[in-house]
PABAGU-24520 format. One line per 4 residues: their letters; for each residue x, y, z of N, C-alpha, C, O, CB. Coordinates in steps of 0.05 Angstrom, whole numbers, m for minus. Each point is the difference from the previous one (the first is absolute). Last residue first. Glycine has a CB too. Layout:
N
a = X,Y,Z,X,Y,Z,X,Y,Z,X,Y,Z,X,Y,Z; ...
END
This chain:
177
pras = 512,m52,529,m20,3,24,m21,m16,20,m12,13,17,20,17,m44; 99,m28,m7,m25,2,m7,m11,2,8,3,m3,24,m2,m6,m40; 87,21,20,m11,18,m5,m24,0,m12,m9,17,m16,47,m7,19; 10,m70,35,0,29,34,m10,19,m15,m6,21,11,51,m25,23
rrrg = m20,m71,m80,m15,m8,19,m11,24,12,m21,2,13,45,m44,m7; 53,49,m66,m28,m4,m6,m26,m3,13,m21,9,m8,48,m21,m17; 62,17,57,m7,28,0,m26,m11,m19,m21,9,8,72,28,m1; m14,m114,14,m11,11,34,m1,33,m19,m19,10,11,53,m47,46
riar = 5,m4,m117,m19,m22,m6,m22,28,32,m18,16,m1,56,m93,m22; 56,102,m1,m21,9,m32,m37,m14,22,m20,13,5,74,m36,m76; 23,m5,112,m7,30,17,m29,4,m20,m24,3,5,84,26,11; m16,m110,m21,m5,m3,17,m22,30,6,m22,2,12,69,m39,m6
irrs = 16,28,m84,m31,m9,m6,m6,7,18,m9,23,m3,5,m57,m19; 85,53,42,m1,14,m11,m42,1,m8,m16,17,4,83,m25,m15; m13,m55,46,m5,21,37,m21,12,m23,m25,m1,3,83,21,43; m14,m77,m94,m12,m8,m4,m13,8,36,m11,m15,16,31,m16,m66
rmre = 59,57,m5,m34,m12,m4,m9,m2,1,m15,6,m18,11,m12,16; 78,7,48,m11,31,m6,m26,m4,m19,m22,11,4,72,14,m1; m7,m106,13,m11,18,27,m20,21,m11,m25,2,m2,72,m4,31; 6,m25,m88,m37,m19,m5,m3,16,36,m17,16,8,20,m90,m46
virs = 78,103,29,m15,2,m41,m21,m9,14,m16,17,8,50,m33,m57; 44,m23,105,m10,32,3,m29,0,m19,m15,m18,3,72,45,2; m29,m96,m29,m16,m11,21,m7,22,7,m23,8,m1,40,m47,14; 61,38,m71,m27,2,m18,m28,m16,29,m17,m15,m9,51,3,m61
tsrg = 57,25,89,m16,32,m10,m26,m5,m18,m18,15,m8,67,11,5; m13,m85,86,9,14,m28,m8,26,m17,m11,22,4,15,m65,m5; 8,m38,106,12,32,m18,m8,0,m31,16,m13,m14,31,16,44; m52,m64,46,m27,8,m4,3,26,m11,m15,20,0,m4,m46,36
evla = 101,m29,2,m20,m8,10,m24,25,m15,0,20,15,29,m46,34; 62,30,m84,2,11,34,m38,m11,m12,m11,10,m19,64,50,46; 35,m109,m61,m28,19,m8,m5,16,36,9,m1,22,m40,m42,m71; 129,5,12,m28,m8,24,m17,20,m17,8,20,m13,13,m31,73
atvv = 49,m1,m127,m2,18,14,m11,2,18,m8,23,1,16,m13,m26; 67,m74,m34,m32,4,m9,m3,11,27,15,m9,18,m36,m33,m56; 110,46,m35,m6,m8,34,m31,5,m5,m9,12,m19,56,7,53; 34,m45,m93,m24,9,m4,m11,m6,23,m2,m22,10,1,19,m54
rggr = 106,16,m6,m13,m13,23,m23,15,9,2,23,7,39,m41,7; 50,4,m88,m22,28,22,m18,m25,14,6,m24,2,m18,80,m41; 78,m77,m41,5,m8,26,m7,11,22,12,m3,21,15,m9,m40; m49,17,m68,20,24,6,19,m14,16,25,3,0,m56,39,0
aevl = m63,m91,m32,34,3,m26,35,10,18,22,m9,m2,m67,40,m49; m47,m16,103,28,m18,12,1,m11,m16,7,m22,7,m5,15,33; m48,89,m64,17,m3,19,17,m25,8,23,1,6,m53,32,3; m29,m39,m86,18,11,0,19,2,19,22,m10,m2,m48,23,m21
ergv = m51,m65,39,21,m9,m16,23,18,m5,23,m7,7,m57,m19,m26; m39,65,55,12,m22,22,20,m12,m24,22,11,0,m70,m27,41; m18,88,m65,21,2,1,25,m23,17,25,3,1,m53,44,m11; m75,m32,23,8,m3,m24,28,11,3,0,16,19,m46,m14,m43
irev = m11,m73,86,8,20,m7,21,9,m15,21,m12,0,m43,11,29; m20,m81,m19,m16,17,m17,6,29,8,m13,18,m11,m24,m53,5; 76,m39,53,m4,m15,m25,m8,23,m13,15,2,m20,m27,m51,32; m3,55,73,33,22,m7,0,m16,m19,23,6,m6,12,14,47
pwda = m128,9,m9,21,m33,2,18,9,m15,m2,16,m18,m29,m59,19; m20,123,50,3,m12,m16,23,m21,m12,24,4,0,m53,31,2; m4,10,86,m29,m17,m22,m4,3,m35,m19,1,m15,m10,11,61; 100,20,28,m4,m27,m7,m28,m16,m9,m10,m22,m4,47,26,36
gkvl = 9,95,m64,m10,m24,31,10,m28,m18,9,m10,m21,m67,36,51; 136,23,m59,m27,7,m13,m9,m20,25,12,m18,12,m11,30,m76; 99,28,19,m13,m13,34,m25,5,m15,m2,16,m19,33,m2,73; 70,m27,m93,m32,7,m3,m16,2,19,4,m17,17,m1,m2,m49
vdpq = 113,43,26,m20,m25,24,m25,10,m26,3,22,m11,11,m20,88; 67,27,m121,19,m24,7,m35,m17,21,m6,m24,0,82,55,5; m92,23,m99,m4,13,40,20,m33,5,m1,m20,m12,m73,54,33; 58,20,m112,15,m22,16,6,m15,11,19,m15,m2,m20,28,m4
isei = m43,66,m47,14,m2,14,14,m17,12,19,8,13,m38,16,m18; m24,m42,m73,9,19,0,23,19,23,22,9,m5,m66,m21,m22; m21,m55,23,28,m10,m26,21,15,0,24,m5,m3,m51,m8,m32; m61,31,85,22,m24,16,25,m12,m20,19,m16,5,m64,m4,24
lrlp = m37,83,m61,22,17,30,26,m21,5,24,5,3,m72,18,32; m19,m56,m92,18,6,m19,21,22,17,24,6,m5,m61,m15,m40; m29,m41,84,8,m21,m14,29,15,m10,23,m9,2,m74,m17,m15; m31,50,63,23,8,7,18,m8,m9,21,8,11,m36,m2,18
teed = m86,m21,m62,24,m1,20,16,11,m2,1,11,m22,m5,m40,29; m62,63,m66,m19,m19,18,18,m25,26,m12,m13,16,m24,16,m70; 61,98,2,m2,m22,m9,m15,m18,29,m3,7,23,47,3,m64; m9,78,45,m19,m4,m4,m9,m26,m11,m25,m2,2,31,44,1
fgvv = 56,12,77,7,m10,m12,m24,m14,m29,2,m24,6,34,26,41; 32,61,18,m30,m16,4,m18,m7,m24,m8,18,m14,6,8,57; 79,m1,42,3,m5,m28,m25,m6,m16,m15,m16,10,58,0,3; 16,50,93,m33,m11,m5,13,13,m37,14,19,m6,m67,m7,67
wdvs = 124,m26,18,m15,15,m14,m23,m19,m2,m5,m21,12,41,50,m34; m9,m40,101,28,18,m5,m5,15,m24,2,25,1,31,m57,18; m92,m9,69,5,m1,m23,17,25,m13,1,24,6,m42,m54,m3; 17,10,83,15,m18,m12,0,0,m28,14,m16,m13,m21,m7,49
elga = m23,99,12,36,m11,4,0,m23,m10,22,m4,m12,m8,23,54; m99,29,m83,m6,m11,24,43,m3,1,12,m1,m22,m82,m31,19; 21,81,m62,14,15,22,m6,m14,29,m5,11,21,2,34,m51; m13,m85,m76,26,16,12,13,21,25,22,10,3,m31,m18,m45
lvla = m85,m31,18,11,m14,12,40,4,m1,17,m7,17,m71,m22,m25; m18,90,m3,0,m14,25,11,m20,m1,6,m8,22,m39,22,m10; 40,28,m98,1,18,31,m2,m8,22,16,10,16,m31,16,m34; m23,m81,m46,30,m6,m10,19,31,23,20,m4,14,m37,m23,m87
reaf = m74,13,61,5,m24,8,23,10,m2,1,10,22,m33,m44,m32; 9,96,m23,m8,6,27,3,m24,20,2,2,24,m34,31,m45; 45,m22,m85,8,21,20,m6,1,17,3,24,6,0,m8,m24; m51,m75,m26,25,m21,m2,24,33,21,15,m4,20,m27,m42,m92
pmvp = m104,51,86,23,m2,m11,29,m10,m5,10,m4,22,m37,25,m14; m66,m63,52,23,22,m3,17,7,m19,18,m17,m2,m18,8,37; m64,m65,m32,m15,17,22,10,22,m8,m14,16,m12,8,m43,52; 20,m32,m120,13,1,21,m13,28,22,1,23,m7,42,m49,m26
rdqg = m104,m23,m13,29,m7,7,14,7,m14,1,m9,m23,m7,m19,40; m91,17,m32,3,11,4,33,1,33,m1,2,24,m58,0,m62; 49,m54,m50,m13,20,m11,m3,20,29,8,22,m6,m34,m54,m40; 91,m59,55,m37,10,m15,1,37,m3,17,15,10,m55,m62,26
klrq = 111,m23,2,m15,1,14,m32,8,m11,m23,m4,8,68,10,21; 29,m24,m84,14,m18,23,m31,6,4,m17,m10,m15,80,12,35; m51,69,m82,0,m35,m7,0,m23,19,m6,m21,m11,28,36,m22; m20,77,76,m27,m13,m20,9,m21,m12,m8,m21,9,m13,60,m20
isad = 100,m24,39,m21,0,18,m27,m3,m5,m11,m22,4,40,45,11; 38,1,m77,8,m11,14,m26,m26,11,m10,m21,m9,47,67,14; m26,52,m33,m18,m18,m22,2,m25,18,m22,m7,9,35,27,m63; 32,38,111,m36,9,m5,m3,m31,m14,m7,m21,10,m1,89,m24
gnlg = 101,m96,37,m14,37,m2,m34,m4,1,m12,m21,4,55,46,m46; 39,m75,102,m24,m1,m23,m19,17,m10,m19,11,12,24,m42,2; 91,18,30,m28,4,22,m15,3,m35,7,14,m19,6,22,87; 92,m78,m13,m28,13,m35,m13,0,13,m2,m12,22,2,m4,m68
vilh = 86,18,110,m44,2,m5,1,17,m22,2,23,m6,m30,m19,58; 133,m32,7,m24,26,m31,m21,m19,17,1,m11,22,23,25,m95; 51,m8,140,m26,m13,m6,m9,23,m21,m8,24,2,m3,m52,48; 115,m6,m10,m9,28,m8,m34,m16,m13,1,m19,m15,60,54,m1
dgqa = 7,m89,65,13,28,6,m32,26,m6,m10,18,13,77,m37,m36; m81,m78,58,11,0,m17,0,39,1,m14,16,13,2,m76,m38; m57,0,55,18,m30,1,31,21,m8,19,m15,1,m62,m40,m27; m34,101,59,30,m11,29,17,m29,m24,19,m15,6,m60,18,67
aate = m32,49,m109,23,22,m2,35,m21,23,24,m1,2,m79,63,0; m42,m111,m23,7,18,m15,25,15,m4,13,m3,m21,m53,0,29; m26,1,55,17,m40,5,17,2,m21,23,m5,8,m63,m33,6; m26,123,m6,39,m16,13,30,m16,8,23,m2,7,m51,16,m6
llgl = m70,m3,m64,31,16,0,25,5,18,25,3,m1,m55,14,m21; m53,m64,34,14,m17,m18,21,19,m9,23,m8,m5,m62,m23,m9; m20,54,68,22,m26,19,11,m14,m13,14,m19,6,m36,10,26; m29,98,m59,30,8,15,5,m26,21,13,2,21,m20,59,m22
hgah = m72,m91,m53,21,21,m28,27,2,23,19,m16,m1,m63,60,m35; m34,m73,80,11,m19,m7,21,13,m16,23,m4,8,m62,m28,m3; m10,88,40,22,m7,11,11,m25,m7,20,m9,11,m34,36,20; m31,44,m99,0,4,20,9,m18,12,19,m6,m15,m45,29,8
lldf = 5,45,m82,29,m14,23,m11,m20,15,m19,m1,m15,45,43,27; m72,m21,m101,m14,11,21,30,m13,22,4,m24,4,m72,22,m21; 86,m28,m60,m26,28,m8,6,14,16,14,20,m3,m53,m36,m11; 103,m56,m12,m5,13,18,m20,27,m2,6,24,m3,37,m48,12
cgnt = 2,m51,m53,m20,26,m9,4,23,8,4,22,m10,m32,m46,9; 96,m39,m17,m19,m1,2,m10,16,m7,4,15,m19,1,m36,40; 95,m28,4,m14,8,m23,m27,m3,20,m2,m16,19,33,1,m69; 94,2,75,m32,10,m2,m9,10,m17,12,16,m15,m12,m11,48
fvit = 107,m27,m11,m32,4,m34,m27,m14,20,m7,m23,m2,42,3,m64; 89,54,101,m28,m36,10,m27,27,m22,m3,24,m1,14,m59,90; 109,28,m81,m24,22,m10,m22,m16,m5,m1,m18,m17,28,54,m7; 67,m29,79,m16,m17,m12,m24,20,m7,m8,22,9,25,m68,17
agah = 83,75,m20,m26,m3,8,m17,m23,m15,2,m10,m22,4,59,32; 92,m16,m20,m4,m17,5,m32,m8,4,m6,m23,m3,53,30,15; 12,75,m51,4,m4,20,m8,m31,15,15,m4,19,m17,56,m25; m24,m54,m93,35,17,14,1,m7,22,4,m23,5,1,65,m24
refd = m87,m35,4,1,m39,m4,31,0,1,12,m16,15,m58,m2,m55; 8,114,41,m5,m6,28,m5,m32,m4,m16,m11,15,m8,61,4; 48,0,m99,4,5,26,5,m20,11,18,m17,m2,m39,49,3; m40,m48,m57,35,m3,m1,13,8,16,12,m17,14,m11,20,m49
lvdl = m91,30,44,5,m39,9,24,m7,m13,10,m20,11,m62,2,m12; 23,92,m23,12,9,34,4,m14,7,18,m3,17,m35,28,m2; m4,m32,m109,16,20,11,7,m7,18,23,m9,2,m38,37,m16; m69,m56,m8,26,m9,m1,12,8,m9,m5,m6,m23,m1,m17,28
lpal = m53,81,28,m11,m28,13,43,m27,m5,19,m7,14,m107,17,m43; 63,55,m44,15,12,30,4,m14,28,22,m4,12,m43,41,m30; m48,m70,m63,29,3,m17,15,20,22,18,7,m16,m36,m10,m43; m67,m14,81,12,m26,12,34,4,m15,22,m8,8,m77,m31,m4
eivk = m14,114,51,14,m15,m26,20,m19,4,18,m2,16,m26,39,m38; m42,5,116,18,10,m33,m3,m32,m10,m2,m22,11,50,68,1; m69,m4,79,m20,m16,m15,13,15,m24,m2,23,m7,m46,m35,39; 99,41,46,m8,m17,0,m25,m20,m19,m6,m23,8,30,48,29
shas = m16,68,m15,26,m12,m17,2,m29,m11,3,m7,m23,19,38,50; m101,10,28,12,18,m31,24,m20,m9,m2,m15,m19,m5,74,34; m8,m62,69,m18,m19,m7,m4,8,m29,m5,m19,m15,m16,10,62; 104,40,20,m19,2,m18,m11,m16,m15,14,m12,m17,1,41,20
rtrs = 62,m54,72,m12,15,m41,m25,m6,1,m12,m21,2,51,9,m41; 14,21,141,m13,m26,m26,0,28,m13,1,24,6,m39,m78,10; 105,66,57,m24,17,m19,m4,m25,m16,18,m12,m12,m3,68,6; 44,m38,105,m3,m8,m32,m18,0,m11,m17,3,18,41,m24,m16
m = 33,63,85,m22,m10,m9,m2,m6,m32,10,14,m18,m27,9,59
END
């Protein structure tokens, strides 16, 4: 019976990841990279990650740090802190490693990792995908994954806020004499 690696062992710093990737490349492995905030994991994320994993032998997920998400999404985000988001992602069978970054884009990671395949959701126009030129210049390819209609963390958070506001208003109305 084969055992999968623990989620904790799949959350990794960049330097040790690069050592592992050197070994994997020498063995002929195809390295795939995708990135995102993955604040609340949903069906759209799973679709992206499964599409990405199918493109090669090893999937690396670049995960935005908390400060990076706050700059991109606002002060009330992320909903879940980095350590929890990283662990949840690493627990997925399709994900081989999770590596964090605090910049607004994953360009530094892409330059360091040099993936063979770069995957983003189809909501990103190919010409705007960060790292595309680097990957293609090395003979790699860029893949856009189909989106799951109506699934986004921002929509989920907004729905939760709306429900909370309606509940508060309902309590206020029922408390009136």
